[in-house]
Every structure is written in structure tokens, then in C-alpha cells.
VEXDREN-2710 file (C-alpha; in Angstrom, 1 decimal):
% VEXDREN-2710
k/r/px/py/pz
1/UNK/6.3/-12.6/21.1
2/UNK/6.5/-13.6/17.4
3/UNK/5.2/-10.6/15.4
4/UNK/4.9/-12.8/12.2
5/UNK/3.0/-15.9/13.3
6/UNK/3.0/-18.5/10.5
7/UNK/-0.7/-19.3/10.9
8/UNK/-1.5/-15.9/9.3
9/UNK/0.4/-17.0/6.2
10/UNK/-1.5/-20.3/5.7
11/UNK/-3.1/-19.0/2.5
12/UNK/0.1/-17.6/1.1
13/UNK/2.1/-19.5/-1.6
14/UNK/5.2/-21.4/-0.5
15/UNK/7.4/-19.0/-2.6
16/UNK/5.7/-16.0/-0.9
17/UNK/6.5/-17.4/2.5
18/UNK/10.1/-18.1/1.6
19/UNK/10.5/-14.7/0.0
20/UNK/9.1/-13.0/3.1
21/UNK/11.6/-14.7/5.4
22/UNK/14.4/-14.1/2.9
23/UNK/13.5/-10.4/2.6
24/UNK/13.5/-9.8/6.3
25/UNK/16.8/-11.6/6.7
26/UNK/18.5/-9.7/3.8
27/UNK/17.1/-6.3/4.8
28/UNK/18.4/-6.7/8.3
29/UNK/21.7/-8.5/7.6
30/UNK/22.7/-6.4/4.5
31/UNK/20.8/-3.2/5.3
32/UNK/19.2/-1.3/8.2
33/UNK/15.6/-2.1/8.2
34/UNK/13.3/-0.3/10.7
35/UNK/9.6/-1.2/11.1
36/UNK/7.3/0.7/13.3
37/UNK/3.6/0.1/14.0
38/UNK/3.4/-3.6/12.9
39/UNK/1.6/-4.5/16.1
40/UNK/-1.4/-2.4/14.9
41/UNK/-2.0/-4.3/11.7
42/UNK/-5.4/-6.1/11.8
43/UNK/-4.9/-9.8/11.9
44/UNK/-7.9/-10.7/9.9
45/UNK/-10.5/-9.2/7.6
46/UNK/-10.4/-7.2/4.4
47/UNK/-7.7/-4.5/4.5
48/UNK/-6.5/-1.9/2.0
49/UNK/-2.8/-1.0/2.5
50/UNK/-2.1/2.4/1.1
51/UNK/1.5/3.6/0.7
52/UNK/3.6/6.3/-1.0
53/UNK/5.5/5.0/-4.0
54/UNK/9.2/5.7/-4.4
55/UNK/10.6/2.8/-6.4
56/UNK/10.2/-0.8/-7.5
57/UNK/11.7/-1.8/-4.1
58/UNK/8.5/-0.7/-2.3
59/UNK/6.5/-3.9/-2.7
60/UNK/9.4/-6.2/-1.3
61/UNK/9.7/-3.8/1.7
62/UNK/6.0/-3.9/2.4
63/UNK/6.0/-7.7/2.1
64/UNK/8.8/-7.9/4.7
65/UNK/7.2/-5.3/7.0
66/UNK/3.5/-6.2/7.2
67/UNK/2.7/-9.4/9.2
68/UNK/0.1/-10.9/6.9
69/UNK/0.0/-11.9/3.2
70/UNK/-0.3/-9.0/0.8
71/UNK/-2.0/-9.1/-2.6
72/UNK/-1.0/-6.8/-5.5
73/UNK/-2.2/-5.9/-9.0
74/UNK/0.1/-5.5/-12.1
75/UNK/-0.5/-4.5/-15.7
76/UNK/-1.4/-7.4/-17.9
77/UNK/1.6/-6.9/-20.1
78/UNK/3.9/-8.1/-17.3
79/UNK/2.3/-11.5/-17.5
80/UNK/3.1/-12.2/-21.2
81/UNK/6.4/-13.8/-20.3
82/UNK/6.1/-17.3/-18.8
83/UNK/8.8/-16.7/-16.3
84/UNK/7.5/-13.3/-15.2
85/UNK/4.0/-14.7/-14.9
86/UNK/5.2/-17.5/-12.6
87/UNK/7.0/-15.1/-10.2
88/UNK/4.1/-12.6/-10.3
89/UNK/1.6/-15.2/-9.4
90/UNK/3.9/-16.7/-6.7
91/UNK/4.0/-13.3/-5.0
92/UNK/0.3/-12.7/-5.2
93/UNK/0.2/-10.3/-8.1
94/UNK/-2.9/-10.4/-10.2
95/UNK/-3.1/-9.0/-13.8
96/UNK/-5.5/-6.2/-14.8
97/UNK/-6.3/-4.5/-18.0
98/UNK/-5.1/-0.8/-18.0
99/UNK/-7.3/0.0/-21.0
100/UNK/-10.4/-0.7/-19.0
101/UNK/-10.4/2.8/-17.2
102/UNK/-9.7/1.2/-13.8
103/UNK/-12.8/-1.0/-13.8
104/UNK/-10.7/-4.2/-14.2
105/UNK/-8.4/-3.2/-11.4
106/UNK/-11.3/-2.5/-9.0
107/UNK/-12.8/-5.9/-10.0
108/UNK/-9.6/-7.8/-9.1
109/UNK/-9.1/-5.8/-5.8
110/UNK/-12.8/-6.4/-4.8
111/UNK/-12.4/-10.1/-5.4
112/UNK/-9.4/-10.2/-3.0
113/UNK/-11.1/-8.0/-0.4
114/UNK/-14.2/-10.3/-0.6
115/UNK/-11.9/-13.1/0.5
116/UNK/-10.8/-11.1/3.5
117/UNK/-7.3/-10.5/2.1
118/UNK/-5.0/-7.5/2.4
119/UNK/-4.5/-5.6/-0.9
120/UNK/-1.9/-3.0/-1.6
121/UNK/-2.6/0.3/-3.5
122/UNK/-0.3/3.1/-4.3
123/UNK/-2.8/6.0/-4.5
124/UNK/-0.3/8.2/-6.4
125/UNK/-0.7/5.8/-9.3
126/UNK/3.0/5.9/-10.3
127/UNK/6.4/6.2/-8.7
128/UNK/7.3/9.7/-7.5
129/UNK/10.1/11.2/-9.6
130/UNK/11.3/13.4/-6.7
131/UNK/10.6/11.0/-3.8
132/UNK/7.9/13.3/-2.4
133/UNK/4.3/12.5/-2.0
134/UNK/2.3/13.4/-5.2
135/UNK/-1.4/14.0/-5.6
136/UNK/-3.5/10.9/-5.0
137/UNK/-6.1/9.4/-7.3
138/UNK/-9.7/8.8/-6.4
139/UNK/-9.7/5.1/-7.1
140/UNK/-8.7/4.3/-3.5
141/UNK/-11.6/6.2/-2.1
142/UNK/-14.1/4.5/-4.5
143/UNK/-12.6/1.1/-3.5
144/UNK/-12.8/1.8/0.2
145/UNK/-16.4/3.1/0.0
146/UNK/-17.5/0.2/-2.1
147/UNK/-15.9/-2.5/0.0
148/UNK/-16.2/-0.8/3.4
149/UNK/-12.8/-2.2/4.2
150/UNK/-10.3/-0.8/6.8
151/UNK/-7.4/1.3/5.4
152/UNK/-3.9/0.9/6.7
153/UNK/-1.6/3.9/5.9
154/UNK/2.1/3.1/5.5
155/UNK/5.0/5.5/4.8
156/UNK/8.2/4.0/3.2
157/UNK/11.5/5.7/3.0
158/UNK/15.0/4.6/1.7
159/UNK/13.8/2.3/-1.1
160/UNK/14.6/5.0/-3.7
161/UNK/18.3/4.9/-2.9
162/UNK/19.3/1.7/-4.6
163/UNK/18.2/-0.2/-7.8
164/UNK/15.9/-3.2/-7.8
165/UNK/18.7/-5.7/-8.8
166/UNK/20.4/-4.9/-5.5
167/UNK/17.3/-5.7/-3.3
168/UNK/19.0/-8.8/-1.7
169/UNK/21.9/-6.6/-0.6
170/UNK/20.6/-3.0/-0.2
171/UNK/23.3/-1.7/2.2
172/UNK/21.0/1.2/2.9
173/UNK/18.6/2.3/5.7
174/UNK/15.0/1.6/4.9
175/UNK/11.9/2.3/7.0
176/UNK/8.3/1.2/7.0
177/UNK/6.2/3.3/9.3
178/UNK/2.8/1.7/9.7
179/UNK/-0.1/3.9/11.0
180/UNK/-3.3/3.0/12.7
181/UNK/-6.0/1.5/10.6
182/UNK/-9.1/3.6/9.9
183/UNK/-12.3/3.5/7.9
184/UNK/-14.0/6.1/5.8
185/UNK/-17.4/7.4/6.9
186/UNK/-20.4/5.7/5.4
187/UNK/-21.8/7.9/2.6
188/UNK/-25.5/7.5/1.7
189/UNK/-26.2/8.0/-2.0
190/UNK/-23.7/9.1/-4.6
191/UNK/-21.0/11.3/-3.0
192/UNK/-20.2/14.6/-4.6
193/UNK/-16.8/15.5/-6.1
194/UNK/-16.1/17.7/-3.1
195/UNK/-16.8/14.9/-0.7
196/UNK/-14.7/12.4/-2.6
197/UNK/-11.8/15.0/-2.7
198/UNK/-12.1/15.5/1.0
199/UNK/-12.0/11.7/1.6
200/UNK/-8.9/11.4/-0.6
201/UNK/-7.2/14.2/1.3
202/UNK/-7.9/12.2/4.5
203/UNK/-6.3/9.1/3.0
204/UNK/-3.3/10.9/1.7
205/UNK/-2.9/12.8/4.9
206/UNK/-2.7/9.6/6.9
207/UNK/0.1/8.5/4.6
208/UNK/1.9/11.8/5.0
209/UNK/1.6/11.5/8.8
210/UNK/3.9/8.4/8.5
211/UNK/6.6/10.2/6.4
212/UNK/9.4/12.6/7.4
213/UNK/8.6/16.2/6.4
214/UNK/10.9/16.1/3.4
215/UNK/8.9/13.3/1.9
216/UNK/5.4/14.7/2.3
217/UNK/5.4/16.8/-0.9
218/UNK/2.1/18.6/-1.6
219/UNK/0.7/17.1/1.6
220/UNK/3.1/18.9/3.9
221/UNK/0.5/20.7/5.8
222/UNK/-1.9/20.5/8.8
223/UNK/-4.5/18.1/7.5
224/UNK/-6.8/18.2/10.5
225/UNK/-7.2/21.9/10.1
226/UNK/-7.6/21.7/6.3
227/UNK/-10.2/18.9/6.5
228/UNK/-12.1/20.8/9.1
229/UNK/-12.2/23.9/6.9
230/UNK/-13.2/21.9/3.8
231/UNK/-16.0/20.1/5.8
232/UNK/-17.4/23.4/6.9
233/UNK/-17.3/24.7/3.3
234/UNK/-19.1/21.7/1.8
235/UNK/-21.6/21.1/4.7
END
């Protein structure tokens, strides 16, 4: 069975399609790429892909691993150069204004989710300096509650072991572990800070579940027990 049917990529740009095929070839021919859980990726509908963030190599790995087109956001400054702007747009990266306190990013992401697309968010907000999972930011919870989209947790490893310029020839083992999609519970009214924090822990815990113990960082603990205790405290 073909795990990457072309009809799912009908809305992707030609360059994105070529880049996806080239990435899968290079990662397997010149590296050791392992993908688990791809069969559980929803074929259609709005989807929020959440992943840990190790390096600039993470987006290419996600593009190669997930069998549907992905849409990203990037700071507006990256689009000032004509050549960069062309490649960013070709690989589904939309600009956002970092000075708008996250409002512009949410607007762009909501537009893509409204078109039943799969968007990528790195909840840590920046690359991890020590390759371990850092504290998440609440933006992903706000987006998931507002859009009522499914969330797909992904754990990536190995991308931090080589520079971006060597992405066509990584000569390293890389892995994308894809978990089961889930949705956050519907919250009536404005959720409290405690509820938002619990929901964020749920999202980050699902990412941590897809990572080896040495990558889990501050989330290296039993999340089900922790969430149960927090729910009892805030009930």
C-alpha cells in the first residue's frame, strides 16, 4: 500500500511535491530515516501538528514523514529577500509579524485550518539548546480550543546532529515518531489559567510520549498521574 498517495498532495505546490519526494529519497539513501505511526495521520480535515524543536532540520523531516501537505509560519523578516521569499512560499511558509504579540500568527494559522489544512507548531517556541523538551507556550492550546482541530503529536530525534547545509546528505539516523491524534475537551466560557496550564501539559505530554527518555527534558514524568492530580486540585 502506498502510504503517500499523490491525491492528498493535490493542493501542494509543485516544488513542495518535488521536495517531499527528494527529501524521502535523500534521508533514506544518505541517512537512516525511521518513521513510525504515519498510518494514523488523519487524511483530511484541519490538523495541528505539534513537535519538539531540535534544529532547522526539523521542518524538512516533518515534510518527509507526514503523508499530507504541511503549512508553516515564519517571521516576516525572512521574506524580505526575493529568493528566500520564493522558497518560503513554495514550501508553504506564511509570514507573520512577531511584534503583534502572537495575534498575527494565530490569524495565519486559523486561515489555514479553516481551509482544512495541516499546520505545524513547535510549542516550545524556539529550538532547544540542549536537545531536551522545554516548557511549552500556551499559544497552541488557544489555537486548538479556538479551532477545535485535532492535534497530532510528533517526536523528532537525530536532526540536531548535523547542520542544515548537509540536509541532502545527513549520514545520520533520524526518526519521526507520530502519535495518535487527539482533541482537547470543549471548554465553556473563558478557561482559567490553571485549566489552560493543564491542557498545555496534556499537549506537551503527548509529545514527550513520542520521545526517548533522554529527550523528554522537564516532561520526563508520568503525565497521566500528574494530570489526574491537577484535575482533582482544580475541580
